[in-house]
C-alpha positions in Angstrom: 105.5 83.4 155.4 106.1 85.4 158.6 108.3 87.9 156.6 105.5 88.4 154.0 102.9 89.0 156.7 105.1 91.4 158.5 105.8 93.3 155.3 102.1 93.5 154.4 101.4 94.8 157.9 104.2 97.4 157.6 102.8 98.6 154.2 99.3 98.9 155.7 100.6 100.8 158.7 102.5 103.2 156.5 99.4 103.8 154.4 97.4 104.5 157.5 100.0 107.0 158.7 99.7 108.9 155.5 95.9 109.0 155.6 95.6 106.3 152.9 93.1 103.5 153.0 93.8 100.1 151.5 90.2 100.1 150.2 88.7 102.2 147.4 85.0 102.6 146.4 83.5 101.3 143.3 83.5 104.3 140.9 79.9 103.7 139.7 78.7 103.6 143.4 80.7 106.8 144.1 79.1 108.5 141.1 75.6 107.5 142.0 76.1 108.8 145.6 77.4 112.1 144.3 74.6 112.5 141.8 72.0 111.7 144.4 73.5 114.3 146.7 73.5 117.0 144.1 70.0 116.0 143.0 68.7 117.3 146.3 70.2 120.7 145.8 67.9 123.4 144.4 70.2 126.4 144.7 73.6 127.4 146.1 76.0 130.3 146.5 79.8 130.2 146.6 83.0 132.0 145.9 84.2 130.3 142.7 87.9 130.1 142.0 88.4 129.4 138.3 91.6 128.9 136.3 92.0 127.5 132.8 94.7 126.9 130.2 93.6 128.4 126.9 95.6 128.1 123.7 98.5 126.6 125.8 98.6 129.5 128.3 97.6 129.1 131.9 95.5 132.2 132.6 95.4 133.9 136.0 92.9 132.6 138.6 89.5 134.4 138.6 87.6 134.9 141.9 83.9 135.2 141.4 80.8 135.5 143.7 78.4 133.0 142.3 74.6 132.6 142.8 72.9 129.6 141.2 69.3 128.3 141.1 68.0 125.3 139.2 67.0 124.8 136.5 69.6 127.3 135.3 69.8 130.8 136.7 73.2 132.2 137.4 74.6 135.5 138.6 78.4 136.1 138.7 80.4 139.0 140.0 84.2 139.1 139.8 85.4 140.3 143.2 89.2 140.3 142.6 91.5 141.1 139.7 91.4 140.3 136.9 88.0 141.5 135.8 87.1 142.9 139.2 83.7 144.5 139.1 82.5 142.6 136.1 79.0 141.1 136.4 77.2 138.5 134.4 73.6 137.3 134.5 72.1 134.3 132.6 68.7 132.7 133.0 67.7 129.9 130.7 64.8 131.0 128.4 65.3 134.7 129.4 66.7 137.5 127.2 66.6 135.3 124.1 69.0 133.0 126.0 71.7 135.6 125.9 74.0 136.6 128.7 73.7 140.1 130.1 77.1 141.3 131.2 79.4 144.3 131.7 83.1 144.7 132.5 84.5 146.3 135.5 86.6 149.4 135.5 85.9 152.7 133.7 83.6 151.1 131.2 81.4 149.4 133.7 78.3 151.3 132.4 78.4 149.5 129.0 76.1 146.5 129.4 75.9 144.0 126.5 73.6 141.1 125.6 75.7 138.3 124.0 75.4 134.7 123.1 77.0 132.4 125.6 79.4 131.1 122.9 80.2 134.5 121.5 83.8 134.2 120.0 85.0 137.2 122.1 83.9 135.4 125.3 85.3 132.0 124.2 88.7 133.5 123.3 89.5 133.4 127.0 87.3 130.5 128.2 87.3 126.7 127.7 83.6 126.4 128.6 80.6 128.8 128.1 78.7 130.0 131.2 76.0 127.5 130.3 78.5 124.7 131.0 79.6 125.9 134.4 78.6 125.1 137.9 78.8 122.1 140.2 76.1 120.1 138.4 77.6 120.4 135.0 81.1 119.5 136.2 79.7 116.5 137.9 78.1 115.5 134.6 81.5 116.0 132.9 83.2 113.8 135.5 80.5 111.2 135.3 80.6 111.0 131.5 84.3 110.5 131.4 84.4 108.0 134.2 81.6 105.9 132.8 83.2 105.9 129.4 86.4 104.6 130.9 84.5 102.0 133.0 82.8 100.7 129.8 86.2 100.3 128.0 88.0 99.0 131.1 90.5 101.8 131.0 89.9 103.6 134.4 92.2 103.9 137.3 90.2 105.1 140.3 91.0 105.9 143.9 89.4 107.7 146.8 91.8 106.8 149.6 93.2 110.1 150.9 91.8 113.1 152.8 92.5 116.8 152.6 91.1 120.0 154.1 90.0 122.4 151.4 88.3 125.7 152.1 88.0 124.6 155.8 86.1 121.5 154.8 87.1 117.9 155.3 87.3 116.3 151.8 88.2 113.0 150.3 90.5 113.2 147.3 89.0 111.3 144.3 91.4 110.6 141.4 90.4 109.3 138.0 93.1 108.5 135.6 92.7 107.6 131.9 95.2 106.0 129.5 97.7 108.5 128.3 97.7 107.1 124.8 93.9 107.8 124.6 93.8 111.0 126.6 92.3 112.8 123.6 89.3 110.6 123.8 88.6 112.1 127.3 88.4 115.6 128.6 91.8 115.2 130.2 94.3 112.6 131.4 93.8 112.9 135.1 90.9 114.3 137.2 91.7 115.2 140.8 88.4 115.9 142.8 87.9 117.1 146.3 84.6 115.9 147.6 83.1 117.3 150.8 82.8 114.3 153.1 79.7 115.7 154.8 77.7 117.0 151.9 79.2 114.8 149.0 79.5 118.0 146.9 82.5 118.3 144.6 84.1 121.4 146.0 87.2 121.4 143.8 88.0 119.8 140.5 91.4 119.9 138.7 91.9 118.5 135.3 95.4 117.7 133.9 96.4 116.9 130.3 98.6 113.9 129.2 101.7 116.0 130.0 100.4 116.5 133.6 99.8 120.2 133.0 96.9 121.8 134.8 94.2 122.7 132.2 91.2 123.4 134.4 90.7 124.2 138.0 87.4 125.0 139.7 87.0 125.5 143.4 83.8 126.4 145.4 84.7 128.2 148.6 82.0 129.2 151.2 79.6 126.9 149.5 76.0 127.4 150.9 73.5 124.8 149.8 70.5 126.5 151.5 70.8 130.2 150.6 68.0 132.7 150.9 67.8 133.5 147.3 64.9 135.6 145.9 63.8 136.6 142.4 65.8 139.8 142.9 69.0 137.9 143.0 68.5 137.1 139.3 67.0 140.5 138.2 69.2 142.9 136.3 67.3 145.7 138.0 68.6 144.7 141.4 69.9 147.9 143.0 72.9 146.1 144.3 73.9 145.2 140.7 75.4 147.6 138.1 73.6 146.5 134.9 72.5 149.4 132.8 
């Protein structure tokens, strides 16, 4: 008995040394807390780091200045290669629910209005712009986790910490059965949740071969930005829509 107790204490001490807790939260409680935190947010700005695997190829990371206001107004400007200088504006119910966008580079002056699911856009994207942002990704995580809870197939942990973009975060990991990975939007979700704000500041999704398929990170996240109507106006003199 003494040996068993000592072994258990040794394991717990080792876990503590590695920043791992023996306890994990209930996934449903965790989801409700994350949803309640995001429910208080009306707008935010961030530098979005986006990377996706499309048609089996992991595309280069995109770095995008992002402005967002509920219910759904979004402005995006690519600030690094690839696509540096490109801009996109989408406001639900405006412009016949089309994106207004232009590329960077020498053809920056050509502005187009296109459907969010235009084949040319989707050829290099897994999700349309209408399915982007912290709120939508939280919905995606919640849908998959709750589906797995219902079927009793979820492996869930939130027992490690990591500094991401200068913020203290807890690493939340949700794993689904490999043999049923196609029933979910991935095999494994690795989520960094800001300990202070409860926002999901980075989400990585892996397929059943443990290949990264989606990676979204929100650097310099500001949950109380001074956004005005001009931030979502194509006539804004700081923008280059023509």
